[in-house]
C-alpha positions as CSV (number, residue, x, y, z in Angstrom):
1,M,-19.0,101.0,-48.0
2,E,-20.7,98.0,-46.6
3,G,-19.5,98.7,-43.3
4,S,-20.7,102.1,-43.0
5,Q,-24.1,100.8,-44.1
6,S,-24.0,98.1,-41.4
7,L,-23.2,100.7,-38.9
8,I,-26.2,102.9,-39.8
9,V,-28.5,99.9,-39.9
10,N,-27.4,98.7,-36.6
11,V,-26.6,101.6,-34.6
12,A,-23.6,100.1,-33.1
13,T,-20.3,101.8,-32.0
14,T,-17.2,100.4,-30.2
15,G,-17.0,102.9,-27.7
16,K,-17.7,100.7,-24.9
17,V,-15.1,98.3,-26.1
18,E,-12.6,101.1,-26.5
19,A,-13.1,102.3,-23.1
20,N,-12.7,98.7,-21.6
21,N,-9.5,98.4,-23.5
22,T,-8.2,101.9,-22.2
23,T,-9.0,101.0,-18.7
24,I,-7.2,97.4,-19.1
25,K,-4.2,99.1,-20.6
26,H,-4.3,101.5,-17.5
27,I,-4.2,98.7,-15.4
28,K,-1.3,97.0,-17.1
29,R,0.7,100.2,-16.8
30,T,0.0,100.7,-13.3
31,A,0.2,97.0,-12.2
32,R,4.0,96.7,-12.4
33,G,4.1,95.4,-8.7
34,Y,1.9,92.4,-9.4
35,C,4.1,89.4,-9.7
36,N,1.9,87.2,-11.9
37,Q,-0.5,87.0,-14.5
38,K,-3.1,85.6,-12.1
39,N,-3.0,88.7,-9.8
40,C,-3.4,91.0,-12.8
41,I,-6.4,89.3,-14.0
42,S,-7.8,89.6,-10.8
43,V,-7.5,93.4,-10.6
44,I,-8.7,93.6,-13.9
45,T,-11.9,91.9,-12.9
46,L,-12.3,93.6,-9.9
47,R,-12.0,97.1,-11.6
48,S,-14.3,96.1,-14.3
49,A,-16.9,95.0,-11.7
50,A,-16.6,98.1,-9.9
51,R,-17.2,100.2,-13.0
52,T,-20.1,98.2,-13.9
53,A,-21.8,98.7,-10.2
54,A,-21.2,102.3,-10.4
């Protein structure tokens, strides 16, 4: 019950966080060709910047 009351008082949701997590999972799924972690992180950063700018 305490969590519900906090949500009502703060009017905060996790929608944006869940959308970001879904985007990252999609990038990981399609990024099989990236040979290392640094390249994958770069793609995630670039796509995040593109979503923010749009």
